[in-house]
Wavefront OBJ file of the C-alpha trace (Angstrom):
o trace
v -20.105 -95.026 -48.093
v -23.191 -92.815 -48.079
v -23.178 -89.005 -48.016
v -26.588 -88.858 -46.340
v -25.294 -88.614 -42.713
v -22.886 -85.839 -43.716
v -25.637 -83.964 -45.542
v -28.028 -84.331 -42.593
v -25.343 -83.117 -40.166
v -24.644 -80.140 -42.409
v -28.345 -79.359 -42.730
v -28.813 -79.566 -38.948
v -25.804 -77.288 -38.366
v -27.146 -74.793 -40.914
v -30.610 -74.858 -39.327
v -29.146 -74.207 -35.872
v -27.017 -71.396 -37.239
v -29.932 -69.749 -39.044
v -32.287 -69.988 -36.064
v -29.630 -68.497 -33.812
v -29.610 -65.339 -35.950
v -32.128 -62.567 -35.270
v -32.404 -61.868 -38.983
v -31.743 -64.860 -41.190
v -31.081 -62.572 -44.163
v -28.229 -60.773 -42.325
v -24.653 -61.963 -42.851
v -23.392 -64.325 -40.165
v -20.382 -63.245 -38.097
v -18.801 -66.427 -36.660
v -17.338 -64.367 -33.787
v -20.668 -62.866 -32.722
v -21.771 -65.569 -30.291
v -18.284 -65.883 -28.825
v -17.877 -62.127 -28.296
v -20.913 -61.994 -26.022
v -19.519 -64.610 -23.646
v -15.755 -64.218 -23.834
v -13.172 -61.417 -24.135
v -12.884 -59.844 -27.560
v -9.327 -60.020 -28.872
v -7.955 -58.067 -31.796
v -5.627 -59.582 -34.349
v -2.324 -58.044 -35.340
v -2.331 -57.038 -38.993
v 1.341 -55.986 -39.065
v 4.287 -57.958 -40.457
v 7.024 -58.900 -37.951
v 10.523 -60.309 -38.360
v 12.536 -61.386 -35.324
v 16.085 -60.156 -35.935
v 17.632 -61.786 -32.881
v 17.200 -62.812 -29.257
v 19.793 -63.519 -26.581
v 19.829 -64.258 -22.855
v 22.042 -62.121 -20.645
v 22.923 -63.823 -17.374
v 25.891 -64.667 -15.210
v 25.855 -68.206 -13.764
v 28.080 -67.027 -10.896
v 26.051 -63.961 -9.956
v 22.249 -64.035 -10.218
v 21.994 -60.237 -10.153
v 22.916 -58.164 -13.176
v 23.802 -54.598 -12.305
v 25.041 -52.459 -15.190
v 25.889 -48.829 -14.537
v 27.444 -46.212 -16.728
v 27.991 -42.554 -16.047
v 29.446 -40.077 -18.519
v 29.279 -36.382 -17.646
v 25.547 -35.590 -17.352
v 24.389 -38.930 -18.769
v 23.611 -41.894 -16.474
v 22.194 -45.347 -17.165
v 21.457 -48.128 -14.723
v 20.120 -51.576 -15.683
v 19.380 -54.069 -12.926
v 17.914 -57.514 -13.315
v 17.526 -60.588 -11.165
v 18.183 -63.255 -12.318
v 18.903 -62.399 -15.972
v 16.977 -61.184 -18.981
v 16.490 -61.677 -22.678
v 16.877 -58.931 -25.228
v 15.018 -59.487 -28.478
v 15.009 -57.203 -31.508
v 12.232 -57.234 -34.064
v 11.455 -55.296 -37.223
v 7.733 -54.586 -37.580
v 6.170 -53.131 -40.702
v 2.730 -51.540 -40.553
v 0.974 -50.925 -43.851
v -1.543 -48.043 -43.820
v -4.550 -48.973 -41.708
v -2.879 -51.908 -39.931
v -2.350 -52.377 -36.200
v -0.693 -54.546 -33.576
v -3.894 -55.687 -31.890
v -4.327 -55.078 -28.143
v -1.494 -56.706 -26.206
v 1.003 -56.309 -23.356
v 4.574 -57.471 -22.699
v 6.395 -59.189 -19.810
v 8.921 -56.345 -19.617
v 9.780 -52.935 -21.067
v 9.831 -52.381 -24.823
v 11.795 -49.682 -26.660
v 10.198 -48.742 -29.982
v 12.073 -46.821 -32.676
v 9.930 -45.459 -35.493
v 12.303 -45.816 -38.453
v 9.907 -44.597 -41.136
v 6.359 -43.334 -41.289
v 4.143 -42.385 -38.373
v 2.807 -44.597 -35.591
v 0.002 -43.906 -33.139
v -0.139 -45.663 -29.769
v -3.118 -45.999 -27.423
v -3.109 -47.203 -23.811
v -5.837 -49.283 -22.158
v -5.569 -47.284 -18.933
v -6.362 -43.951 -20.657
v -10.119 -43.316 -20.356
v -9.964 -40.663 -23.114
v -8.133 -42.942 -25.582
v -5.601 -40.158 -26.259
v -3.370 -40.816 -29.293
v 0.395 -40.829 -28.715
v 1.964 -40.031 -32.100
v 5.584 -40.790 -32.995
v 7.217 -40.088 -36.362
v 10.403 -41.339 -38.041
v 13.403 -40.771 -35.788
v 11.355 -40.725 -32.583
v 11.110 -43.397 -29.936
v 8.503 -44.645 -27.534
v 9.055 -46.628 -24.324
v 6.318 -49.022 -23.274
v 6.665 -50.557 -19.809
v 4.539 -53.467 -21.044
v 2.502 -53.672 -17.853
v -0.894 -52.875 -19.402
v -2.660 -53.433 -22.701
v -1.926 -51.103 -25.591
v -2.233 -50.994 -29.364
v 0.019 -49.555 -32.090
v -1.712 -48.316 -35.250
v -0.597 -46.897 -38.565
v -3.274 -44.281 -39.155
v -1.261 -42.603 -41.926
v -1.417 -43.170 -45.684
v 2.142 -44.547 -46.043
v 3.820 -47.648 -44.552
v 5.620 -47.356 -41.204
v 8.528 -49.424 -39.935
v 9.537 -49.892 -36.303
v 12.584 -51.508 -34.769
v 11.463 -52.868 -31.416
v 13.753 -53.961 -28.563
v 12.200 -56.139 -25.872
v 13.552 -56.757 -22.378
v 11.939 -59.911 -20.996
v 12.479 -62.715 -18.498
v 14.556 -65.507 -20.086
v 12.438 -67.562 -22.490
v 9.230 -65.568 -21.893
v 6.783 -64.811 -24.679
v 7.449 -61.311 -25.998
v 3.776 -60.524 -26.606
v 0.688 -61.301 -24.537
v -2.605 -60.851 -26.408
v -5.157 -58.847 -24.430
v -8.898 -58.281 -24.801
v -10.209 -54.958 -26.045
v -10.252 -52.673 -23.012
v -13.353 -50.747 -24.091
v -11.864 -47.251 -23.725
v -11.205 -46.936 -27.484
v -13.688 -47.619 -30.297
v -11.309 -50.138 -31.938
l 1 2 3 4 5 6 7 8 9 10 11 12 13 14 15 16 17 18 19 20 21 22 23 24 25 26 27 28 29 30 31 32 33 34 35 36 37 38 39 40 41 42 43 44 45 46 47 48 49 50 51 52 53 54 55 56 57 58 59 60 61 62 63 64 65 66 67 68 69 70 71 72 73 74 75 76 77 78 79 80 81 82 83 84 85 86 87 88 89 90 91 92 93 94 95 96 97 98 99 100 101 102 103 104 105 106 107 108 109 110 111 112 113 114 115 116 117 118 119 120 121 122 123 124 125 126 127 128 129 130 131 132 133 134 135 136 137 138 139 140 141 142 143 144 145 146 147 148 149 150 151 152 153 154 155 156 157 158 159 160 161 162 163 164 165 166 167 168 169 170 171 172 173 174 175 176 177 178 179 180 181
């Protein structure tokens, strides 16, 4: 078996790649040609562990209606048909992020340690929303957002997702363009 066809194919591919660059001495970014024609997605650089997921539904009643009232405190959870609750531990090392994404339902985020900064795609000013250990953040999940650890120490979140049964918990989204990252 001869290596000549493989070498020629490699040489042709290299020639095409080099002529496609404006400056052949510049480093080649394999995403550059794709970014101009398709949405630019960010990659999550955090570490996630799914702690558990369960479906809550009643086969005899398609509507779940949970109410509780104690003195001044009230809670009301309604769902039709049912829903999944998933709990995940997410660790963000300094400088890491979740990538731009959305969710199929609301997400309750507990910052257990460190500091997290959240940004919303629908905020033209890209205003940081900062939460520290012991604070929570509720994300409705209906638009793209990103979570970032902009601090110098690791941060850990415990995240509780409410989602339709079996749905993906995360939906990658393109960069919205309102933030420089």
